[in-house]
N, C-alpha and C positions, 0 to 999 in steps of 0.2 A: 504494500500500500504506500503510495507516495504522499508526502506531507507538503501541503501548500504553505509557502512562506507568507507571513502577514506583512502587508505593505500599506503604509499610511503616509500621506503627504502632510507633514507637520509644519506649522509656522515656526519661524525662529523666535519671534517676540509676539506677545499678546497682552491683553488687558483683562484684569479680573472684573467681571460685571458687578461684584459685590462691593469691593473697596476701591476699585478704579486704579489700582496700582499696576504698573507695567512690569512684566517679568519674562524671562526666557523660558521657553517651553520645557527645556531640559531640567529646569529647577522645580517643576510642578511636583507637589506632594501627593501621596496616595493615602487613602483612608483604609485603616486596617479592617480585616474581615472577621477575625476571631473575636468572640464575645469577651474574652479576658483582657484584650488589649484596649483598655479604656483609660481616660485621663489625658486631656490635651491642654497644653499651656495657654492656648488662646480661648478655647471653647468650654473649659471646665472639666470636672471629674467624671461626668457621665457621658462625655462625648468619646467616640472612637478616636484613637491616636492617629496623628498624621505623621508620615515618614517618607524619607527619600529611599527608594528601593535599590537593592543590589542584585536581586534575582527576579526573573520574569518567567512566566509560563510560555508555552508554545503559541498562545494567542496574543502575546504581548502584554498581558496583565501582570502587575507587580505581585510578588509573593511576600506575605508578611512573615514575621519571625516564627509564627506558629505553623507555617507551611500552607496557609490558605491563600488562594488566588483572590485578589481584590478587584473590585469593579469600579469604584468611585475615586475621582481625583479632587484635589483641593488647591486653593490658592496658597502659594508659599508665604504670603504676607499675612492675610487674615485667617487662613486655615478653613474658610467656609467652602463647602462643596460647590464645585462648578461643573457644568456639563462638559463632556469630553469634546463636544463640537468646538469649544473655545480654543482648543489646541490645533484645530484644522481650518476652521472658517474664520474670516475676518469679522469681528464684532461690529454690529450696527445698532447704535443706541437711539431710542426714541423716548422722549419724556412727555407725559400727559399731565396737564395742570388744570386747575379750576377751583372755584369756591366750594365749600362744603355743600353737599346735596345738589350739585349741578348736573349729575348724571354721568360722571366719569366712568364708574364701574359698569353701568348699563351700556355705555358707548363702547368700552373696551371689549366687553363680552360679545356684543353684536358684531363688532369689527372682526374679532378673531374668528367667530363662527362663519362670517361671510368669506373671509380670506381662505379658510380651510376648504370651502366649497368652490370658490370662483378662481383662485389662482391656478390650480391644476387644470381646470376645465377650459378657462379662457386664455391662460398665458403659459401653460406647460411648465409651471413652477410649483413644486410641492411646498406646503406650509404646514409643518408638523411640530409637535412638542419636542424640544431638545431634552427635556427632563420632566417626566410626568409628576414627580414629587414636588418640584418647584412650581409647577403650574397647577397644583391641586386646587387652590382657591378659585382660579379662573375656570377650570374644568367643572368645578362645583356650580359656578354661576351659569355656565352654558347648559348644564343639565337642568337647572331650575327654570331657565328661560325657554329652552328649545326641546326638552324631553318631558315637558309637563303634560300629564294625562288630561288636565283641564286647560285646554289651550286658551280659553277666554278669561281665565281667572287672573286677577292682578297678582303680580309677583313682586315681593320686596326683597331685594338683595341686601345682605349684611353690609353695613357701612364700612368703608375703608378706614381703619382705625389708626391712631398715632402710636399704638403699642400692639404687642401680641404677635399673631401669626404672620403679619405683614413685614416683620422686621427680624434681624439677627443681631445678637449681642456678642461682642468680641472684647477680650481683655488685652490691652497693650500696656505693659509695664505699669500696672495699677491704675490705668485709665480705661474705663468702660466706654466703648463706642458702639452706637446703634446704627446699623446700616439697613436700608430698605431692601426687600427681596424683589428682584426683577422677575418678570415672566420671560421664558426662553422659547424661541422658535427657530427651527432650521429652515432656511429659505434656499431650495436647491433646484436647479434646472432638471427637468425630467426628459425622458426619451422623446425625440422630435424637436426639442428646443434648439435654437440656433447655436447655443453654447454648450450643448451636451458633451462634446468631446473634451471640454476643459471645465468640467463641473466644479472642481474644488476652488479654482480661482474666482469663479463667478457665483459661488454660494456665500451666504452670510448667516451668521448667528445673530438673529434679531433679539435685542434685549429691551423690553418695554417696562417702564416704571410708572406705577400708579400710586402716587402718594395721597394721603388724606388731604382734603382741602385745607385743613388747619396748618399743614406743613408749609404752605405758601404765604401764611400771614407774616408780617414783619417780625423779625426776631426769633422765628421758629427754628432756624437752621443754626447749629452751633458746632464746636469742635467735638463734643461728645455725642452729638446727633446730627451728622452731616447728611441729613436725609434727602436733600435735593442737590447734592454736588454733581449728580449725573447730568444736570442741565448744561454743564460746561463741556461735556463730551458728546452730547446728543448731536446726531446728524439732522434731526428734525424735531420740532416742538409742536404739540397739539394743545391748543388752549380751548377748553370747553366753555362756551358762552351759553348761559341758560336764560332765555327770554322771559321765563316765568319768574325770575328773580329781579327783573328790571321793572320798576314802577311805571315807566313810560310804555313798555310793551304790554304790561298788565292792563293799563288803561285802554290801549288799542284793542285788546282782546275782549273787553267787556261786551257781553252779548254774542260773541263769536266763538267762544269755547266753553264747553261744559266740563272740561277736565278738572278734576278735584284740586290739582295743583294751582289752578287759576281761581277757582270759585270757593274752595274751602280752606286751603292751607297756605295762605300767603307767606312766602319766604322771600325776603329781599336781601340783597348783598351788594356791596361796592365791588363789582367785578373788575373795574378798571384799576383799583388798588392792587388786587392780586396779580393782574397782568403786569403792572409796573414793577412789582416786587420780583416777578418772574424774570423780566427783562434785566433788572439790576443784578440778579444772581447769575444769569447767563453771562453778562459782562464780567462779573467778578471771578467766576469759575473758569472762564475761557480766556482771561487776560485781554479782553477787548477794551479798547479805549472808549472814552465817553462819546466820541464822535465817529468811531469806527463802525462800519457796516459789515454784515456777514451775508454770504451767499446762501446760507442754509435756510430752508423754508420754515416760517412760522405759519401754521395752519389753524385758522379759527373754525372750530366745530360748533355749529348751533345745535344743541342737544334738545331732546323732548319734542321732536317735530310733530308728533301726533297731538301735542297739546296746543300748538300755535299754527298749524297748517291752515286754519281758517283765515289767517292773514294773506294766504296765497290762494284763496278761493278753493281750498281743499284739493289742489292739483297734486298728482302723484309726482314724485321726484324721478327724473330720468336716470338711466344707467350712467355711472360715472366714467365709462369708457366706451370706445367705439372702434370698429375695425377699419 
């Protein structure tokens, strides 16, 4: 029986999507597999140890000191688990911002659901989870919205919080630092795509950050909680603008919308303040001068279309692409 060699095109340098530090791929750490190998200097006594391997199995997986093959890799700086795609595909960071209750989580859930369906069918590009565990919250949201047995029933998604499952805690020399957990997707050309012969160079690891709206309020970002530092590395920014939170739009919707967010639960917010804070953080974290411009796109997403489409005479939105 012949043994096929494992061949993977690895990048020389990459960026950790958790702490945003740059590191050489050869310095990546592995997560031990044996249950007895616990206690990590960064993640605490209950976490599996991180280590630099000296032995590998035939599939290219590291072997821990107890002889078990390991599957997971981690950043050498923060020790947080990262998808193996980060070692092969160039990371592409996308930041989503907006006020509390503006519909960011609903938008992100709907967007990922549509991309899973339409990118393979319309563009011959697969869009799949890089890491199912890291995307667990988002997959949960998709199940609530699109696998609901009562399709007409209203669904309330859990609010993106400022603590808990949305964040990771790391210890750096007696300094506790909280990082937001990104959602990971592999964007890869499929058979028939114009770039299929060079898939690796044209594939991307898409890292999407969905912070709580409170994280974009002035003063919410700090050394111990750099929860929006990803803004400086992002290739694109999505600002979710909620018309139902704007008093002028609410006045225009009077008598034209029966949505409970307009008629029953008035929530207003200064969305321009959050947008200005977002822009200031982008400049600060990407070293842009006060008068410098960037070629990267800022996309304004008007959320909750079903609540305000009366202003557009209830017209359906066209497809966002054409042949």
